N, CA, C and O atoms as a GROMACS GRO file, in nm:
protein
  616
    1MET      N    1   0.086  -0.118   0.000
    1MET     CA    2   0.000   0.000   0.000
    1MET      C    3   0.089   0.123   0.000
    1MET      O    4   0.189   0.129   0.072
    2SER      N    5   0.053   0.218  -0.080
    2SER     CA    6   0.128   0.343  -0.085
    2SER      C    7   0.032   0.459  -0.067
    2SER      O    8  -0.090   0.445  -0.084
    3GLN      N    9   0.088   0.574  -0.032
    3GLN     CA   10   0.006   0.694  -0.021
    3GLN      C   11  -0.058   0.728  -0.156
    3GLN      O   12  -0.170   0.778  -0.160
    4GLU      N   13   0.013   0.701  -0.264
    4GLU     CA   14  -0.040   0.731  -0.397
    4GLU      C   15  -0.162   0.645  -0.429
    4GLU      O   16  -0.261   0.696  -0.483
    5LEU      N   17  -0.158   0.519  -0.398
    5LEU     CA   18  -0.274   0.432  -0.420
    5LEU      C   19  -0.390   0.476  -0.332
    5LEU      O   20  -0.505   0.480  -0.377
    6PHE      N   21  -0.361   0.508  -0.206
    6PHE     CA   22  -0.465   0.556  -0.115
    6PHE      C   23  -0.528   0.684  -0.170
    6PHE      O   24  -0.650   0.701  -0.166
    7ARG      N   25  -0.445   0.773  -0.221
    7ARG     CA   26  -0.496   0.898  -0.278
    7ARG      C   27  -0.589   0.868  -0.396
    7ARG      O   28  -0.694   0.932  -0.410
    8ARG      N   29  -0.553   0.774  -0.481
    8ARG     CA   30  -0.639   0.737  -0.595
    8ARG      C   31  -0.772   0.680  -0.546
    8ARG      O   32  -0.877   0.708  -0.604
    9GLN      N   33  -0.768   0.599  -0.439
    9GLN     CA   34  -0.892   0.546  -0.383
    9GLN      C   35  -0.983   0.660  -0.336
    9GLN      O   36  -1.102   0.662  -0.364
   10ILE      N   37  -0.924   0.754  -0.264
   10ILE     CA   38  -1.001   0.868  -0.212
   10ILE      C   39  -1.053   0.954  -0.326
   10ILE      O   40  -1.168   0.998  -0.324
   11ALA      N   41  -0.970   0.978  -0.426
   11ALA     CA   42  -1.012   1.060  -0.540
   11ALA      C   43  -1.130   0.997  -0.613
   11ALA      O   44  -1.221   1.068  -0.656
   12GLY      N   45  -1.130   0.865  -0.626
   12GLY     CA   46  -1.244   0.798  -0.688
   12GLY      C   47  -1.372   0.819  -0.610
   12GLY      O   48  -1.480   0.834  -0.668
   13LEU      N   49  -1.360   0.820  -0.478
   13LEU     CA   50  -1.476   0.844  -0.393
   13LEU      C   51  -1.519   0.990  -0.398
   13LEU      O   52  -1.638   1.020  -0.416
   14THR      N   53  -1.424   1.083  -0.383
   14THR     CA   54  -1.462   1.224  -0.379
   14THR      C   55  -1.520   1.272  -0.512
   14THR      O   56  -1.595   1.369  -0.516
   15ALA      N   57  -1.484   1.205  -0.621
   15ALA     CA   58  -1.545   1.239  -0.750
   15ALA      C   59  -1.696   1.220  -0.744
   15ALA      O   60  -1.771   1.292  -0.810
   16GLN      N   61  -1.741   1.123  -0.666
   16GLN     CA   62  -1.884   1.096  -0.652
   16GLN      C   63  -1.950   1.190  -0.552
   16GLN      O   64  -2.073   1.201  -0.549
   17LEU      N   65  -1.870   1.257  -0.469
   17LEU     CA   66  -1.923   1.345  -0.365
   17LEU      C   67  -1.922   1.491  -0.406
   17LEU      O   68  -1.996   1.572  -0.350
   18ALA      N   69  -1.840   1.525  -0.503
   18ALA     CA   70  -1.822   1.665  -0.543
   18ALA      C   71  -1.955   1.731  -0.578
   18ALA      O   72  -2.033   1.680  -0.658
   19GLY      N   73  -1.978   1.845  -0.516
   19GLY     CA   74  -2.097   1.924  -0.545
   19GLY      C   75  -2.224   1.878  -0.476
   19GLY      O   76  -2.327   1.945  -0.487
   20ARG      N   77  -2.220   1.768  -0.404
   20ARG     CA   78  -2.339   1.719  -0.335
   20ARG      C   79  -2.352   1.787  -0.200
   20ARG      O   80  -2.251   1.812  -0.134
   21PRO      N   81  -2.473   1.817  -0.157
   21PRO     CA   82  -2.491   1.874  -0.024
   21PRO      C   83  -2.452   1.772   0.083
   21PRO      O   84  -2.479   1.652   0.069
   22LEU      N   85  -2.391   1.819   0.189
   22LEU     CA   86  -2.358   1.732   0.302
   22LEU      C   87  -2.479   1.731   0.394
   22LEU      O   88  -2.499   1.822   0.475
   23ASP      N   89  -2.558   1.626   0.380
   23ASP     CA   90  -2.685   1.617   0.452
   23ASP      C   91  -2.725   1.472   0.475
   23ASP      O   92  -2.649   1.380   0.442
   24ALA      N   93  -2.843   1.450   0.531
   24ALA     CA   94  -2.890   1.316   0.563
   24ALA      C   95  -2.904   1.229   0.438
   24ALA      O   96  -2.883   1.108   0.443
   25ALA      N   97  -2.938   1.290   0.325
   25ALA     CA   98  -2.951   1.213   0.201
   25ALA      C   99  -2.815   1.158   0.158
   25ALA      O  100  -2.806   1.044   0.112
   26LEU      N  101  -2.709   1.237   0.174
   26LEU     CA  102  -2.575   1.189   0.139
   26LEU      C  103  -2.532   1.080   0.237
   26LEU      O  104  -2.470   0.981   0.196
   27ASP      N  105  -2.564   1.096   0.363
   27ASP     CA  106  -2.534   0.994   0.464
   27ASP      C  107  -2.598   0.861   0.423
   27ASP      O  108  -2.531   0.757   0.422
   28ALA      N  109  -2.725   0.864   0.388
   28ALA     CA  110  -2.796   0.742   0.347
   28ALA      C  111  -2.737   0.684   0.219
   28ALA      O  112  -2.721   0.563   0.208
   29TRP      N  113  -2.705   0.769   0.123
   29TRP     CA  114  -2.650   0.722  -0.004
   29TRP      C  115  -2.515   0.654   0.018
   29TRP      O  116  -2.491   0.545  -0.034
   30LEU      N  117  -2.428   0.718   0.096
   30LEU     CA  118  -2.296   0.659   0.122
   30LEU      C  119  -2.309   0.523   0.190
   30LEU      O  120  -2.239   0.428   0.153
   31ASN      N  121  -2.397   0.513   0.288
   31ASN     CA  122  -2.412   0.386   0.358
   31ASN      C  123  -2.474   0.279   0.269
   31ASN      O  124  -2.445   0.160   0.286
   32ALA      N  125  -2.558   0.319   0.174
   32ALA     CA  126  -2.616   0.222   0.080
   32ALA      C  127  -2.516   0.180  -0.026
   32ALA      O  128  -2.508   0.062  -0.062
   33GLU      N  129  -2.439   0.275  -0.077
   33GLU     CA  130  -2.348   0.248  -0.190
   33GLU      C  131  -2.208   0.207  -0.149
   33GLU      O  132  -2.142   0.132  -0.221
   34ALA      N  133  -2.161   0.257  -0.034
   34ALA     CA  134  -2.022   0.232   0.006
   34ALA      C  135  -2.013   0.192   0.153
   34ALA      O  136  -1.912   0.217   0.219
   35GLY      N  137  -2.120   0.131   0.204
   35GLY     CA  138  -2.125   0.090   0.343
   35GLY      C  139  -2.041  -0.033   0.371
   35GLY      O  140  -1.970  -0.081   0.282
   36PRO      N  141  -2.047  -0.085   0.493
   36PRO     CA  142  -1.960  -0.194   0.536
   36PRO      C  143  -1.963  -0.320   0.450
   36PRO      O  144  -1.865  -0.396   0.451
   37ALA      N  145  -2.069  -0.346   0.378
   37ALA     CA  146  -2.075  -0.466   0.293
   37ALA      C  147  -2.012  -0.443   0.156
   37ALA      O  148  -2.002  -0.536   0.076
   38SER      N  149  -1.970  -0.321   0.128
   38SER     CA  150  -1.921  -0.288  -0.006
   38SER      C  151  -1.771  -0.309  -0.022
   38SER      O  152  -1.696  -0.311   0.075
   39THR      N  153  -1.730  -0.324  -0.146
   39THR     CA  154  -1.588  -0.333  -0.180
   39THR      C  155  -1.518  -0.203  -0.144
   39THR      O  156  -1.406  -0.206  -0.094
   40THR      N  157  -1.581  -0.089  -0.168
   40THR     CA  158  -1.522   0.041  -0.137
   40THR      C  159  -1.485   0.048   0.010
   40THR      O  160  -1.372   0.085   0.045
   41TYR      N  161  -1.578   0.012   0.097
   41TYR     CA  162  -1.552   0.016   0.241
   41TYR      C  163  -1.437  -0.077   0.277
   41TYR      O  164  -1.344  -0.037   0.346
   42ARG      N  165  -1.442  -0.200   0.230
   42ARG     CA  166  -1.338  -0.297   0.265
   42ARG      C  167  -1.200  -0.250   0.218
   42ARG      O  168  -1.101  -0.264   0.290
   43GLN      N  169  -1.193  -0.193   0.098
   43GLN     CA  170  -1.065  -0.145   0.047
   43GLN      C  171  -1.013  -0.026   0.128
   43GLN      O  172  -0.895  -0.020   0.161
   44LEU      N  173  -1.102   0.068   0.160
   44LEU     CA  174  -1.059   0.184   0.238
   44LEU      C  175  -1.015   0.143   0.378
   44LEU      O  176  -0.916   0.194   0.430
   45LYS      N  177  -1.089   0.050   0.440
   45LYS     CA  178  -1.051   0.004   0.574
   45LYS      C  179  -0.915  -0.065   0.569
   45LYS      O  180  -0.829  -0.040   0.654
   46GLN      N  181  -0.895  -0.150   0.471
   46GLN     CA  182  -0.766  -0.219   0.459
   46GLN      C  183  -0.653  -0.118   0.436
   46GLN      O  184  -0.546  -0.131   0.496
   47SER      N  185  -0.676  -0.021   0.352
   47SER     CA  186  -0.575   0.082   0.326
   47SER      C  187  -0.542   0.160   0.452
   47SER      O  188  -0.426   0.188   0.480
   48CYS      N  189  -0.643   0.194   0.529
   48CYS     CA  190  -0.621   0.269   0.653
   48CYS      C  191  -0.545   0.184   0.755
   48CYS      O  192  -0.452   0.233   0.819
   49GLN      N  193  -0.583   0.059   0.770
   49GLN     CA  194  -0.512  -0.027   0.863
   49GLN      C  195  -0.366  -0.044   0.822
   49GLN      O  196  -0.276  -0.041   0.906
   50THR      N  197  -0.342  -0.061   0.694
   50THR     CA  198  -0.206  -0.075   0.644
   50THR      C  199  -0.127   0.055   0.666
   50THR      O  200  -0.013   0.051   0.710
   51GLY      N  201  -0.188   0.168   0.634
   51GLY     CA  202  -0.122   0.297   0.652
   51GLY      C  203  -0.085   0.324   0.797
   51GLY      O  204   0.022   0.378   0.825
   52VAL      N  205  -0.173   0.286   0.890
   52VAL     CA  206  -0.142   0.301   1.032
   52VAL      C  207  -0.025   0.209   1.069
   52VAL      O  208   0.068   0.252   1.136
   53ALA      N  209  -0.031   0.085   1.025
   53ALA     CA  210   0.075  -0.012   1.056
   53ALA      C  211   0.210   0.032   0.997
   53ALA      O  212   0.314   0.011   1.059
   54GLU      N  213   0.207   0.094   0.879
   54GLU     CA  214   0.331   0.138   0.814
   54GLU      C  215   0.379   0.274   0.864
   54GLU      O  216   0.491   0.316   0.834
   55GLY      N  217   0.294   0.343   0.942
   55GLY     CA  218   0.335   0.469   1.004
   55GLY      C  219   0.309   0.595   0.924
   55GLY      O  220   0.353   0.702   0.965
   56TRP      N  221   0.240   0.586   0.811
   56TRP     CA  222   0.214   0.709   0.734
   56TRP      C  223   0.071   0.759   0.752
   56TRP      O  224   0.034   0.862   0.695
   57LEU      N  225  -0.010   0.690   0.830
   57LEU     CA  226  -0.144   0.737   0.868
   57LEU      C  227  -0.150   0.747   1.020
   57LEU      O  228  -0.091   0.666   1.091
   58ALA      N  229  -0.223   0.847   1.068
   58ALA     CA  230  -0.241   0.867   1.212
   58ALA      C  231  -0.105   0.861   1.282
   58ALA      O  232  -0.088   0.788   1.380
   59ASN      N  233  -0.011   0.939   1.232
   59ASN     CA  234   0.128   0.932   1.280
   59ASN      C  235   0.164   1.039   1.383
   59ASN      O  236   0.281   1.058   1.415
   60ARG      N  237   0.062   1.109   1.434
   60ARG     CA  238   0.084   1.206   1.542
   60ARG      C  239   0.000   1.160   1.661
   60ARG      O  240  -0.093   1.081   1.646
   61GLU      N  241   0.033   1.210   1.779
   61GLU     CA  242  -0.043   1.169   1.896
   61GLU      C  243  -0.062   1.286   1.990
   61GLU      O  244   0.029   1.366   2.013
   62ALA      N  245  -0.184   1.295   2.044
   62ALA     CA  246  -0.216   1.396   2.145
   62ALA      C  247  -0.321   1.335   2.238
   62ALA      O  248  -0.431   1.301   2.194
   63GLY      N  249  -0.286   1.321   2.364
   63GLY     CA  250  -0.382   1.272   2.461
   63GLY      C  251  -0.442   1.137   2.427
   63GLY      O  252  -0.563   1.119   2.441
   64ALA      N  253  -0.362   1.043   2.384
   64ALA     CA  254  -0.405   0.906   2.352
   64ALA      C  255  -0.488   0.896   2.223
   64ALA      O  256  -0.548   0.793   2.196
   65ILE      N  257  -0.491   1.002   2.146
   65ILE     CA  258  -0.555   0.997   2.014
   65ILE      C  259  -0.444   1.011   1.910
   65ILE      O  260  -0.366   1.105   1.912
   66ARG      N  261  -0.440   0.915   1.821
   66ARG     CA  262  -0.345   0.922   1.709
   66ARG      C  263  -0.420   0.983   1.591
   66ARG      O  264  -0.535   0.947   1.565
   67TYR      N  265  -0.356   1.074   1.521
   67TYR     CA  266  -0.425   1.145   1.414
   67TYR      C  267  -0.324   1.193   1.311
   67TYR      O  268  -0.203   1.182   1.330
   68GLY      N  269  -0.375   1.244   1.203
   68GLY     CA  270  -0.288   1.306   1.104
   68GLY      C  271  -0.362   1.340   0.976
   68GLY      O  272  -0.447   1.264   0.930
   69ARG      N  273  -0.327   1.454   0.921
   69ARG     CA  274  -0.380   1.494   0.790
   69ARG      C  275  -0.292   1.428   0.685
   69ARG      O  276  -0.172   1.453   0.678
   70VAL      N  277  -0.353   1.344   0.604
   70VAL     CA  278  -0.281   1.271   0.502
   70VAL      C  279  -0.265   1.357   0.377
   70VAL      O  280  -0.157   1.365   0.318
   71PHE      N  281  -0.376   1.422   0.338
   71PHE     CA  282  -0.375   1.504   0.217
   71PHE      C  283  -0.447   1.635   0.243
   71PHE      O  284  -0.556   1.638   0.302
   72LYS      N  285  -0.386   1.743   0.197
   72LYS     CA  286  -0.451   1.873   0.199
   72LYS      C  287  -0.554   1.878   0.086
   72LYS      O  288  -0.547   1.797  -0.006
   73PRO      N  289  -0.649   1.972   0.092
   73PRO     CA  290  -0.745   1.984  -0.018
   73PRO      C  291  -0.672   2.005  -0.151
   73PRO      O  292  -0.573   2.078  -0.158
   74ALA      N  293  -0.721   1.939  -0.254
   74ALA     CA  294  -0.657   1.948  -0.385
   74ALA      C  295  -0.760   1.921  -0.494
   74ALA      O  296  -0.862   1.857  -0.468
   75PRO      N  297  -0.733   1.970  -0.615
   75PRO     CA  298  -0.828   1.947  -0.724
   75PRO      C  299  -0.858   1.799  -0.750
   75PRO      O  300  -0.973   1.763  -0.773
   76ASP      N  301  -0.756   1.713  -0.745
   76ASP     CA  302  -0.782   1.571  -0.771
   76ASP      C  303  -0.865   1.506  -0.661
   76ASP      O  304  -0.924   1.400  -0.681
   77LEU      N  305  -0.869   1.570  -0.542
   77LEU     CA  306  -0.952   1.522  -0.431
   77LEU      C  307  -1.082   1.602  -0.422
   77LEU      O  308  -1.155   1.593  -0.323
   78HIS      N  309  -1.109   1.679  -0.525
   78HIS     CA  310  -1.232   1.757  -0.537
   78HIS      C  311  -1.252   1.853  -0.421
   78HIS      O  312  -1.364   1.877  -0.376
   79GLY      N  313  -1.139   1.908  -0.373
   79GLY     CA  314  -1.143   2.009  -0.268
   79GLY      C  315  -1.150   1.955  -0.126
   79GLY      O  316  -1.158   2.033  -0.032
   80PHE      N  317  -1.147   1.824  -0.109
   80PHE     CA  318  -1.152   1.767   0.025
   80PHE      C  319  -1.010   1.745   0.079
   80PHE      O  320  -0.918   1.711   0.005
   81SER      N  321  -0.996   1.766   0.210
   81SER     CA  322  -0.876   1.720   0.279
   81SER      C  323  -0.908   1.582   0.335
   81SER      O  324  -1.024   1.544   0.346
   82VAL      N  325  -0.803   1.508   0.371
   82VAL     CA  326  -0.821   1.373   0.423
   82VAL      C  327  -0.739   1.359   0.551
   82VAL      O  328  -0.617   1.379   0.552
   83ASP      N  329  -0.808   1.324   0.659
   83ASP     CA  330  -0.746   1.299   0.788
   83ASP      C  331  -0.787   1.159   0.833
   83ASP      O  332  -0.894   1.111   0.796
   84VAL      N  333  -0.702   1.094   0.911
   84VAL     CA  334  -0.737   0.966   0.972
   84VAL      C  335  -0.699   0.975   1.119
   84VAL      O  336  -0.590   1.018   1.155
   85VAL      N  337  -0.793   0.932   1.205
   85VAL     CA  338  -0.767   0.926   1.349
   85VAL      C  339  -0.786   0.783   1.398
   85VAL      O  340  -0.863   0.705   1.341
   86ASP      N  341  -0.715   0.751   1.504
   86ASP     CA  342  -0.721   0.621   1.569
   86ASP      C  343  -0.761   0.649   1.714
   86ASP      O  344  -0.685   0.709   1.789
   87MET      N  345  -0.882   0.605   1.751
   87MET     CA  346  -0.937   0.637   1.883
   87MET      C  347  -0.983   0.508   1.952
   87MET      O  348  -1.038   0.418   1.888
   88ASN      N  349  -0.959   0.502   2.082
   88ASN     CA  350  -0.998   0.385   2.160
   88ASN      C  351  -1.069   0.432   2.286
   88ASN      O  352  -1.005   0.478   2.381
   89ASP      N  353  -1.202   0.420   2.288
   89ASP     CA  354  -1.283   0.460   2.404
   89ASP      C  355  -1.243   0.597   2.458
   89ASP      O  356  -1.200   0.610   2.573
   90ILE      N  357  -1.256   0.697   2.374
   90ILE     CA  358  -1.212   0.832   2.410
   90ILE      C  359  -1.292   0.936   2.334
   90ILE      O  360  -1.345   0.909   2.226
   91ALA      N  361  -1.300   1.055   2.392
   91ALA     CA  362  -1.362   1.168   2.324
   91ALA      C  363  -1.252   1.264   2.280
   91ALA      O  364  -1.159   1.292   2.355
   92GLY      N  365  -1.265   1.313   2.159
   92GLY     CA  366  -1.168   1.408   2.105
   92GLY      C  367  -1.210   1.551   2.133
   92GLY      O  368  -1.310   1.575   2.201
   93PRO      N  369  -1.134   1.645   2.081
   93PRO     CA  370  -1.163   1.787   2.105
   93PRO      C  371  -1.286   1.835   2.028
   93PRO      O  372  -1.310   1.796   1.914
   94HIS      N  373  -1.364   1.920   2.094
   94HIS     CA  374  -1.484   1.977   2.033
   94HIS      C  375  -1.442   2.065   1.914
   94HIS      O  376  -1.344   2.139   1.921
   95HIS      N  377  -1.519   2.055   1.806
   95HIS     CA  378  -1.491   2.137   1.689
   95HIS      C  379  -1.617   2.160   1.607
   95HIS      O  380  -1.718   2.092   1.622
   96VAL      N  381  -1.608   2.260   1.520
   96VAL     CA  382  -1.716   2.300   1.430
   96VAL      C  383  -1.674   2.265   1.288
   96VAL      O  384  -1.556   2.271   1.252
   97HIS      N  385  -1.773   2.228   1.207
   97HIS     CA  386  -1.752   2.196   1.066
   97HIS      C  387  -1.811   2.309   0.981
   97HIS      O  388  -1.929   2.303   0.947
   98PRO      N  389  -1.733   2.411   0.948
   98PRO     CA  390  -1.789   2.524   0.872
   98PRO      C  391  -1.853   2.481   0.740
   98PRO      O  392  -1.955   2.537   0.700
   99GLU      N  393  -1.794   2.382   0.673
   99GLU     CA  394  -1.845   2.336   0.543
   99GLU      C  395  -1.903   2.195   0.552
   99GLU      O  396  -1.944   2.138   0.451
  100GLY      N  397  -1.908   2.138   0.673
  100GLY     CA  398  -1.954   2.002   0.693
  100GLY      C  399  -1.838   1.906   0.706
  100GLY      O  400  -1.721   1.945   0.695
  101GLU      N  401  -1.871   1.779   0.729
  101GLU     CA  402  -1.769   1.676   0.747
  101GLU      C  403  -1.829   1.542   0.707
  101GLU      O  404  -1.946   1.514   0.735
  102ILE      N  405  -1.749   1.460   0.641
  102ILE     CA  406  -1.790   1.325   0.603
  102ILE      C  407  -1.693   1.230   0.670
  102ILE      O  408  -1.572   1.240   0.650
  103ASP      N  409  -1.746   1.136   0.750
  103ASP     CA  410  -1.662   1.045   0.826
  103ASP      C  411  -1.690   0.900   0.787
  103ASP      O  412  -1.805   0.861   0.767
  104LEU      N  413  -1.584   0.823   0.776
  104LEU     CA  414  -1.594   0.679   0.756
  104LEU      C  415  -1.550   0.612   0.884
  104LEU      O  416  -1.434   0.624   0.924
  105VAL      N  417  -1.642   0.542   0.950
  105VAL     CA  418  -1.617   0.476   1.078
  105VAL      C  419  -1.577   0.331   1.051
  105VAL      O  420  -1.650   0.255   0.988
  106MET      N  421  -1.458   0.294   1.101
  106MET     CA  422  -1.403   0.160   1.078
  106MET      C  423  -1.363   0.098   1.211
  106MET      O  424  -1.249   0.115   1.254
  107PRO      N  425  -1.454   0.024   1.276
  107PRO     CA  426  -1.419  -0.041   1.402
  107PRO      C  427  -1.302  -0.138   1.383
  107PRO      O  428  -1.296  -0.211   1.284
  108ILE      N  429  -1.211  -0.137   1.479
  108ILE     CA  430  -1.092  -0.222   1.475
  108ILE      C  431  -1.098  -0.326   1.587
  108ILE      O  432  -1.057  -0.441   1.569
  109ALA      N  433  -1.149  -0.285   1.704
  109ALA     CA  434  -1.158  -0.376   1.818
  109ALA      C  435  -1.289  -0.351   1.893
  109ALA      O  436  -1.332  -0.236   1.908
  110GLY      N  437  -1.350  -0.458   1.939
  110GLY     CA  438  -1.477  -0.447   2.009
  110GLY      C  439  -1.588  -0.409   1.912
  110GLY      O  440  -1.576  -0.426   1.791
  111ASP      N  441  -1.694  -0.359   1.969
  111ASP     CA  442  -1.808  -0.311   1.889
  111ASP      C  443  -1.806  -0.159   1.887
  111ASP      O  444  -1.904  -0.094   1.922
  112ALA      N  445  -1.693  -0.103   1.846
  112ALA     CA  446  -1.671   0.040   1.852
  112ALA      C  447  -1.779   0.118   1.779
  112ALA      O  448  -1.822   0.082   1.669
  113LEU      N  449  -1.822   0.226   1.843
  113LEU     CA  450  -1.917   0.320   1.787
  113LEU      C  451  -1.850   0.457   1.781
  113LEU      O  452  -1.770   0.492   1.868
  114PHE      N  453  -1.884   0.533   1.680
  114PHE     CA  454  -1.835   0.670   1.667
  114PHE      C  455  -1.956   0.762   1.678
  114PHE      O  456  -2.045   0.758   1.594
  115ASP      N  457  -1.959   0.844   1.781
  115ASP     CA  458  -2.075   0.930   1.808
  115ASP      C  459  -2.204   0.847   1.806
  115ASP      O  460  -2.308   0.892   1.757
  116GLY      N  461  -2.194   0.726   1.861
  116GLY     CA  462  -2.310   0.638   1.870
  116GLY      C  463  -2.343   0.561   1.743
  116GLY      O  464  -2.440   0.486   1.739
  117ARG      N  465  -2.263   0.579   1.639
  117ARG     CA  466  -2.289   0.514   1.510
  117ARG      C  467  -2.191   0.400   1.487
  117ARG      O  468  -2.073   0.411   1.520
  118PRO      N  469  -2.239   0.288   1.430
  118PRO     CA  470  -2.152   0.174   1.402
  118PRO      C  471  -2.073   0.195   1.272
  118PRO      O  472  -2.073   0.304   1.215
  119ALA      N  473  -2.008   0.090   1.227
  119ALA     CA  474  -1.931   0.092   1.102
  119ALA      C  475  -2.014   0.154   0.990
  119ALA      O  476  -2.133   0.125   0.976
  120GLY      N  477  -1.950   0.238   0.912
  120GLY     CA  478  -2.017   0.302   0.799
  120GLY      C  479  -1.986   0.451   0.796
  120GLY      O  480  -1.887   0.497   0.852
  121TRP      N  481  -2.073   0.522   0.730
  121TRP     CA  482  -2.054   0.665   0.705
  121TRP      C  483  -2.140   0.750   0.795
  121TRP      O  484  -2.252   0.714   0.829
  122VAL      N  485  -2.085   0.866   0.834
  122VAL     CA  486  -2.157   0.967   0.911
  122VAL      C  487  -2.132   1.100   0.842
  122VAL      O  488  -2.017   1.138   0.819
  123VAL      N  489  -2.238   1.171   0.808
  123VAL     CA  490  -2.224   1.300   0.741
  123VAL      C  491  -2.278   1.409   0.834
  123VAL      O  492  -2.390   1.401   0.883
  124TYR      N  493  -2.195   1.510   0.856
  124TYR     CA  494  -2.232   1.626   0.936
  124TYR      C  495  -2.252   1.745   0.843
  124TYR      O  496  -2.168   1.772   0.757
  125ALA      N  497  -2.361   1.816   0.860
  125ALA     CA  498  -2.396   1.930   0.775
  125ALA      C  499  -2.306   2.050   0.806
  125ALA      O  500  -2.246   2.058   0.913
  126PRO      N  501  -2.297   2.142   0.711
  126PRO     CA  502  -2.222   2.265   0.737
  126PRO      C  503  -2.275   2.336   0.862
  126PRO      O  504  -2.396   2.345   0.884
  127GLY      N  505  -2.182   2.385   0.943
  127GLY     CA  506  -2.218   2.456   1.064
  127GLY      C  507  -2.239   2.365   1.185
  127GLY      O  508  -2.258   2.414   1.296
  128SER      N  509  -2.236   2.235   1.166
  128SER     CA  510  -2.255   2.143   1.278
  128SER      C  511  -2.129   2.139   1.364
  128SER      O  512  -2.022   2.183   1.322
  129ALA      N  513  -2.144   2.084   1.484
  129ALA     CA  514  -2.031   2.074   1.576
  129ALA      C  515  -2.048   1.948   1.660
  129ALA      O  516  -2.160   1.900   1.679
  130HIS      N  517  -1.936   1.897   1.709
  130HIS     CA  518  -1.942   1.782   1.799
  130HIS      C  519  -1.810   1.764   1.870
  130HIS      O  520  -1.709   1.827   1.837
  131ARG      N  521  -1.813   1.675   1.968
  131ARG     CA  522  -1.692   1.626   2.032
  131ARG      C  523  -1.683   1.481   1.990
  131ARG      O  524  -1.751   1.396   2.048
  132PRO      N  525  -1.601   1.449   1.889
  132PRO     CA  526  -1.598   1.314   1.835
  132PRO      C  527  -1.563   1.212   1.944
  132PRO      O  528  -1.464   1.226   2.016
  133THR      N  529  -1.647   1.110   1.954
  133THR     CA  530  -1.634   1.015   2.063
  133THR      C  531  -1.643   0.871   2.013
  133THR      O  532  -1.737   0.835   1.941
  134VAL      N  533  -1.545   0.791   2.050
  134VAL     CA  534  -1.548   0.648   2.022
  134VAL      C  535  -1.574   0.576   2.153
  134VAL      O  536  -1.505   0.598   2.253
  135THR      N  537  -1.674   0.488   2.152
  135THR     CA  538  -1.708   0.406   2.268
  135THR      C  539  -1.708   0.259   2.228
  135THR      O  540  -1.713   0.226   2.109
  136ASN      N  541  -1.702   0.173   2.326
  136ASN     CA  542  -1.711   0.027   2.307
  136ASN      C  543  -1.596  -0.032   2.228
  136ASN      O  544  -1.613  -0.138   2.167
  137GLY      N  545  -1.480   0.032   2.226
  137GLY     CA  546  -1.367  -0.027   2.155
  137GLY      C  547  -1.284   0.075   2.081
  137GLY      O  548  -1.284   0.194   2.113
  138ARG      N  549  -1.213   0.026   1.982
  138ARG     CA  550  -1.120   0.106   1.903
  138ARG      C  551  -1.171   0.119   1.760
  138ARG      O  552  -1.223   0.023   1.703
  139ALA      N  553  -1.156   0.238   1.703
  139ALA     CA  554  -1.196   0.260   1.564
  139ALA      C  555  -1.099   0.354   1.496
  139ALA      O  556  -1.041   0.443   1.558
  140LEU      N  557  -1.082   0.332   1.368
  140LEU     CA  558  -1.019   0.430   1.281
  140LEU      C  559  -1.132   0.509   1.219
  140LEU      O  560  -1.236   0.454   1.183
  141VAL      N  561  -1.112   0.640   1.207
  141VAL     CA  562  -1.213   0.725   1.144
  141VAL      C  563  -1.142   0.810   1.039
  141VAL      O  564  -1.047   0.882   1.069
  142LEU      N  565  -1.191   0.800   0.916
  142LEU     CA  566  -1.139   0.880   0.805
  142LEU      C  567  -1.229   1.002   0.793
  142LEU      O  568  -1.351   0.988   0.784
  143TYR      N  569  -1.170   1.121   0.793
  143TYR     CA  570  -1.244   1.246   0.783
  143TYR      C  571  -1.220   1.310   0.647
  143TYR      O  572  -1.105   1.327   0.606
  144LEU      N  573  -1.326   1.344   0.578
  144LEU     CA  574  -1.318   1.424   0.457
  144LEU      C  575  -1.377   1.561   0.491
  144LEU      O  576  -1.493   1.572   0.529
  145LEU      N  577  -1.295   1.664   0.477
  145LEU     CA  578  -1.338   1.801   0.510
  145LEU      C  579  -1.334   1.887   0.385
  145LEU      O  580  -1.228   1.904   0.325
  146PRO      N  581  -1.450   1.943   0.344
  146PRO     CA  582  -1.449   2.035   0.230
  146PRO      C  583  -1.355   2.153   0.258
  146PRO      O  584  -1.364   2.217   0.363
  147ASP      N  585  -1.267   2.178   0.166
  147ASP     CA  586  -1.167   2.285   0.177
  147ASP      C  587  -1.078   2.269   0.299
  147ASP      O  588  -1.007   2.363   0.336
  148GLY      N  589  -1.079   2.152   0.363
  148GLY     CA  590  -0.996   2.127   0.480
  148GLY      C  591  -1.037   2.206   0.602
  148GLY      O  592  -0.960   2.219   0.697
  149ARG      N  593  -1.159   2.259   0.601
  149ARG     CA  594  -1.201   2.351   0.706
  149ARG      C  595  -1.253   2.279   0.830
  149ARG      O  596  -1.342   2.195   0.823
  150ILE      N  597  -1.194   2.315   0.942
  150ILE     CA  598  -1.236   2.269   1.075
  150ILE      C  599  -1.195   2.377   1.174
  150ILE      O  600  -1.089   2.438   1.160
  151GLU      N  601  -1.280   2.401   1.272
  151GLU     CA  602  -1.251   2.504   1.372
  151GLU      C  603  -1.262   2.441   1.510
  151GLU      O  604  -1.372   2.407   1.555
  152PHE      N  605  -1.150   2.426   1.577
  152PHE     CA  606  -1.150   2.372   1.712
  152PHE      C  607  -1.193   2.479   1.810
  152PHE      O  608  -1.152   2.595   1.799
  153THR      N  609  -1.277   2.441   1.906
  153THR     CA  610  -1.328   2.535   2.005
  153THR      C  611  -1.250   2.517   2.134
  153THR      O  612  -1.185   2.415   2.156
  154LYS      N  613  -1.256   2.616   2.219
  154LYS     CA  614  -1.182   2.608   2.346
  154LYS      C  615  -1.271   2.563   2.457
  154LYS      O  616  -1.227   2.551   2.571
   0.00000   0.00000   0.00000
């Protein structure tokens, strides 16, 4: 697995997301088309697990959360940035999504939930906010942020 292959996987996905509103309809579509039973999900999860194992994903640490921005927003990624976090029964820092956020939840150990949601996609609308929380185990979470925008609150 290489960062270049991972980037191509993400670009193929973001091509399908470009220009779509970040809303409940997109959440439902992603879970129907690229949910846990899909090849897309399995490939992305495998790529993320490999990237973490090889040290090029989630390669920073703060307060028992491993994280890292893999790719800045770019035309081939249709304006999305890509981050991956590794969380184990922990809540992360509160933040706002000025343009929204698309998350891929990939449980690794236990029956991990992300903000109460199981394996699959979670879409947050523009202007939404949360304190990302993983319960019941360990999960990798891939974040797609339009224009890379995120605002951490104090």
